[in-house]
C-alpha positions as CSV (number, residue, x, y, z in Angstrom):
1,M,22.8,63.1,-38.9
2,E,25.0,62.7,-42.0
3,E,28.1,62.8,-39.8
4,K,26.7,60.0,-37.6
5,L,26.0,57.8,-40.6
6,T,29.4,58.4,-41.9
7,G,30.9,57.4,-38.6
8,V,28.9,54.2,-38.4
9,S,29.8,53.3,-42.0
10,A,33.5,53.9,-41.3
11,L,33.2,51.7,-38.1
12,L,31.6,48.9,-40.1
13,K,34.3,49.1,-42.8
14,N,37.0,48.8,-40.1
15,P,38.9,45.5,-40.6
16,K,38.8,44.8,-36.8
17,T,35.0,45.2,-36.7
18,Q,34.6,43.0,-39.7
19,A,36.8,40.4,-38.1
20,F,34.7,40.5,-34.9
21,F,31.5,40.0,-36.8
22,D,33.0,37.2,-38.8
23,S,34.1,35.3,-35.7
24,M,30.7,35.7,-34.1
25,I,29.0,34.3,-37.2
26,E,31.4,31.3,-37.2
27,S,30.8,30.7,-33.5
28,V,27.0,30.7,-34.0
29,A,27.3,28.5,-37.0
30,R,29.3,26.0,-34.9
31,V,26.9,26.1,-31.9
32,V,23.5,26.0,-33.5
33,P,23.8,22.5,-35.1
34,K,24.9,21.1,-31.8
35,I,21.9,22.7,-30.0
36,V,19.5,21.5,-32.6
37,I,20.9,17.9,-32.5
38,R,20.7,17.9,-28.7
39,S,17.2,19.3,-28.6
40,L,16.1,16.6,-31.1
41,W,17.8,13.9,-29.0
42,V,16.0,15.1,-25.8
43,I,12.7,15.3,-27.6
44,F,13.2,11.8,-29.0
45,L,14.0,10.4,-25.5
46,L,10.9,12.0,-24.1
47,L,8.7,10.6,-26.9
48,I,10.0,7.0,-26.5
49,M,10.3,6.9,-22.7
50,N,6.8,5.8,-21.9
51,H,6.8,3.3,-24.8
52,V,10.0,1.7,-23.6
53,V,8.7,1.5,-20.0
54,N,5.4,-0.1,-21.1
55,G,7.2,-2.6,-23.4
56,V,9.7,-3.7,-20.7
57,I,7.0,-4.0,-18.1
58,K,4.7,-6.0,-20.4
59,A,7.6,-8.4,-21.2
60,L,8.4,-8.7,-17.5
61,R,4.8,-9.4,-16.6
62,T,4.7,-12.1,-19.3
63,L,7.9,-13.7,-18.0
64,L,6.7,-13.7,-14.4
65,C,3.3,-15.0,-15.4
66,K,4.9,-18.0,-17.2
67,S,7.2,-18.7,-14.2
68,K,4.1,-18.5,-11.9
69,A,5.8,-16.0,-9.6
70,D,4.2,-14.8,-6.4
71,P,1.8,-11.8,-7.2
72,L,3.4,-9.7,-4.5
73,L,6.9,-10.4,-6.1
74,E,5.5,-9.4,-9.5
75,S,4.2,-6.0,-8.3
76,F,7.4,-5.4,-6.4
77,L,9.7,-6.2,-9.4
78,V,7.5,-4.2,-11.8
79,S,7.7,-1.1,-9.5
80,L,11.5,-1.6,-9.1
81,V,12.2,-2.0,-12.8
82,K,10.0,0.9,-13.7
83,T,12.0,3.1,-11.3
84,I,15.3,2.0,-12.7
85,I,14.3,2.7,-16.3
86,Y,13.1,6.2,-15.4
87,I,16.4,6.9,-13.6
88,G,18.3,5.7,-16.7
89,F,16.3,8.0,-19.0
90,F,16.9,10.8,-16.6
91,F,20.7,10.4,-17.0
92,L,20.3,10.1,-20.8
93,I,18.3,13.4,-20.9
94,I,20.8,15.2,-18.7
95,S,23.6,14.0,-20.9
96,G,21.7,15.1,-24.0
97,I,21.3,18.6,-22.5
98,G,25.0,18.8,-22.1
99,V,25.6,18.0,-18.5
100,H,28.0,15.1,-18.1
101,A,26.8,12.3,-15.9
102,T,30.2,12.2,-14.1
103,S,29.7,15.9,-13.2
104,L,26.2,15.1,-11.9
105,V,27.5,12.1,-9.9
106,A,30.3,14.3,-8.4
107,I,27.7,16.9,-7.3
108,L,25.5,14.2,-5.7
109,G,28.6,12.8,-4.0
110,T,29.5,16.2,-2.6
111,A,26.0,16.3,-1.1
112,G,26.0,12.6,-0.1
113,I,25.3,13.2,3.6
114,A,22.3,15.3,2.9
115,V,20.9,13.0,0.3
116,G,21.5,10.0,2.6
117,L,19.5,11.6,5.4
118,A,16.7,12.6,3.0
119,L,16.4,9.0,1.6
120,Q,16.8,7.3,4.9
121,G,13.1,6.5,5.2
122,S,12.9,5.4,1.5
123,L,15.8,3.1,1.9
124,A,14.2,1.6,5.0
125,N,11.0,1.0,3.1
126,L,12.9,-0.6,0.2
127,A,14.6,-3.0,2.6
128,G,11.2,-3.6,4.3
129,G,9.7,-4.6,1.0
130,V,12.6,-7.1,0.4
131,L,12.0,-8.6,3.9
132,I,8.3,-9.0,3.3
133,L,8.9,-10.8,0.0
134,F,11.5,-13.1,1.6
135,F,9.7,-14.0,4.8
136,K,6.1,-13.8,3.4
137,P,4.2,-12.7,6.5
138,F,1.3,-12.1,4.2
139,L,0.3,-12.8,0.6
140,K,-1.8,-11.0,-2.0
141,G,-5.5,-11.5,-1.2
142,E,-5.0,-12.1,2.5
143,S,-6.6,-9.9,5.1
144,I,-4.2,-8.3,7.6
145,V,-4.6,-5.9,10.6
146,T,-2.0,-3.1,10.9
147,P,-1.8,0.1,13.0
148,A,-3.0,1.9,9.9
149,G,-6.2,-0.3,9.6
150,M,-7.5,-3.6,8.4
151,G,-7.7,-4.6,4.7
152,V,-6.9,-7.1,2.0
153,V,-3.4,-7.0,0.5
154,T,-3.6,-5.9,-3.2
155,A,0.0,-5.1,-4.1
156,I,3.4,-4.4,-2.8
157,H,5.6,-1.8,-4.4
158,I,9.3,-0.9,-3.7
159,L,8.3,1.6,-1.0
160,Y,4.8,0.8,0.1
161,T,2.0,-1.8,0.3
162,T,-1.6,-1.1,-0.7
163,L,-4.5,-2.5,1.3
164,T,-8.2,-2.4,0.4
165,T,-10.6,-2.1,3.3
166,P,-14.0,-3.9,3.5
167,D,-15.7,-0.6,2.6
168,N,-13.5,-0.2,-0.5
169,R,-11.0,2.4,0.8
170,R,-7.4,2.2,-0.2
171,I,-4.7,2.3,2.6
172,I,-1.1,3.0,1.7
173,V,1.3,1.6,4.3
174,P,5.1,2.1,4.1
175,N,6.9,-1.2,3.8
176,G,9.2,-0.3,6.7
177,Q,6.3,-0.2,9.1
178,L,5.0,-3.6,8.0
179,A,8.4,-5.2,8.2
180,N,9.3,-3.8,11.7
181,G,5.8,-3.5,13.3
182,A,3.1,-5.9,14.4
183,V,0.9,-7.3,11.7
184,T,-2.0,-9.6,12.3
185,N,-2.7,-12.0,9.4
186,I,-6.4,-13.1,9.8
187,S,-6.5,-15.1,6.5
188,R,-3.5,-17.4,6.8
189,E,-5.2,-20.1,8.9
190,P,-8.2,-22.0,7.3
191,E,-10.3,-21.9,10.5
192,R,-11.1,-19.2,13.0
193,R,-12.9,-19.0,16.3
194,V,-15.9,-16.8,16.8
195,D,-15.9,-15.2,20.3
196,L,-19.1,-13.7,21.6
197,T,-20.1,-12.4,25.0
198,I,-23.8,-13.0,25.7
199,S,-25.6,-11.4,28.7
200,T,-28.7,-12.6,30.5
201,S,-30.5,-11.3,33.6
202,Y,-30.0,-12.8,37.0
203,D,-33.5,-14.4,36.8
204,T,-32.4,-16.7,34.0
205,P,-31.1,-20.1,35.3
206,V,-27.6,-20.8,34.2
207,E,-28.4,-24.2,32.7
208,K,-31.3,-22.9,30.7
209,A,-29.1,-20.2,29.1
210,K,-26.3,-22.6,28.3
211,A,-28.8,-25.1,26.8
212,V,-30.3,-22.5,24.5
213,L,-26.9,-21.3,23.4
214,E,-25.8,-24.8,22.7
215,R,-28.9,-25.4,20.6
216,I,-28.2,-22.2,18.6
217,A,-24.7,-23.4,17.9
218,K,-25.8,-26.9,16.8
219,E,-28.4,-25.5,14.4
220,N,-25.9,-23.3,12.5
221,K,-24.7,-25.2,9.5
222,K,-21.5,-23.2,9.0
223,V,-20.2,-23.9,12.5
224,L,-17.6,-26.6,12.7
225,H,-19.4,-28.9,15.2
226,E,-16.6,-31.5,15.5
227,K,-14.4,-28.9,17.2
228,G,-17.0,-28.4,19.9
229,Y,-18.2,-25.2,21.6
230,T,-17.3,-23.2,24.7
231,I,-20.3,-22.0,26.6
232,R,-19.4,-20.9,30.2
233,L,-20.5,-18.3,32.7
234,N,-17.7,-15.7,32.6
235,A,-18.7,-12.8,34.8
236,H,-21.2,-11.6,37.5
237,N,-21.8,-8.0,36.5
238,A,-23.9,-5.5,38.4
239,S,-27.1,-6.2,36.4
240,S,-26.2,-9.2,34.2
241,L,-24.6,-12.6,33.9
242,D,-22.1,-12.7,31.1
243,Y,-21.5,-16.0,29.2
244,V,-18.5,-16.8,26.9
245,F,-19.9,-18.2,23.7
246,R,-17.2,-19.6,21.4
247,V,-17.6,-21.7,18.2
248,W,-15.3,-22.5,15.3
249,T,-15.9,-21.9,11.6
250,K,-14.0,-21.7,8.4
251,T,-12.2,-18.4,7.9
252,A,-14.2,-17.5,4.8
253,D,-17.5,-17.9,6.9
254,Y,-16.3,-16.0,10.0
255,W,-18.5,-12.9,9.5
256,D,-21.6,-14.9,8.3
257,V,-21.4,-17.0,11.5
258,Y,-20.8,-14.0,13.7
259,F,-23.8,-12.1,12.5
260,D,-26.0,-15.2,12.3
261,L,-25.3,-16.1,15.9
262,M,-25.9,-12.5,17.2
263,E,-29.3,-12.3,15.5
264,T,-30.3,-15.8,16.4
265,V,-29.5,-15.3,20.1
266,V,-32.0,-12.3,20.2
267,I,-34.7,-14.3,18.5
268,E,-34.3,-17.5,20.5
269,F,-34.0,-15.7,23.8
270,A,-37.3,-13.9,23.1
271,K,-39.0,-17.3,22.4
272,E,-37.6,-18.8,25.6
273,G,-38.5,-15.8,27.7
274,I,-34.9,-15.1,28.6
275,E,-34.3,-11.4,29.3
276,I,-31.3,-9.7,27.7
277,P,-30.5,-7.0,30.3
278,Y,-30.2,-3.3,29.6
279,Q,-29.6,-0.3,31.7
280,K,-32.7,0.4,33.9
281,I,-33.6,1.4,37.4
282,D,-35.9,-0.6,39.6
283,I,-37.7,1.4,42.3
284,Y,-39.3,-0.4,45.3
285,N,-41.9,1.4,47.3
286,K,-42.4,0.1,50.8
């Protein structure tokens, strides 16, 4: 044991060993301050990131509100600016860690084809959002029908548009689908036509059925009477006569008029003795 301790002591007293330890201490002394400074810088960036984003977005909203910008443009710009700020902070944090932005860009450039294919859908949605804002096929608060469903437009972001359905569900639709697909805007025009199909039995005279339907339309206060009504026999079915019953109303009153007419038809037909046909079998015994 004493021999081993003597050997270690001699090794430590060796000038080469002392020089090695001295160089290691100097290297650590040089590196540690840099690591501490970079760590503090990264922590500082993470602490102020959300505050900077919120401040810029608040200022942007105030500016857009004063300029009376379109609400959809406001939500789009807010989403775009927020994304750009986060990307900027990402590069600052990467640089703070010690990775040069030029090296990161070179790496992304090398994998450019793969990145381009991966972002193809996102770029299409971004372009779709720009087209929607430019051509304005719909505005915030309007009701539209899309392949994804019907709802009221609440906001448009850089990649998607949000709709709220009548039963308060949220639909997220990519902007590319809205820009390149069929969209029905049911709120743009101030007036809409209510189309109903009313059936009666073959025992009901045609003129009587038409007269009752016309009276129902005239007594409804939300119907636009000056635009007239369409009440015509449309089809001879196996067990019913089908009438086209069409009236005009304001877009905001569409569903009120629709349900009022459906209910009133049942009530008035019962009063007039008009049978509304249903599936049944008549058996005749000779």
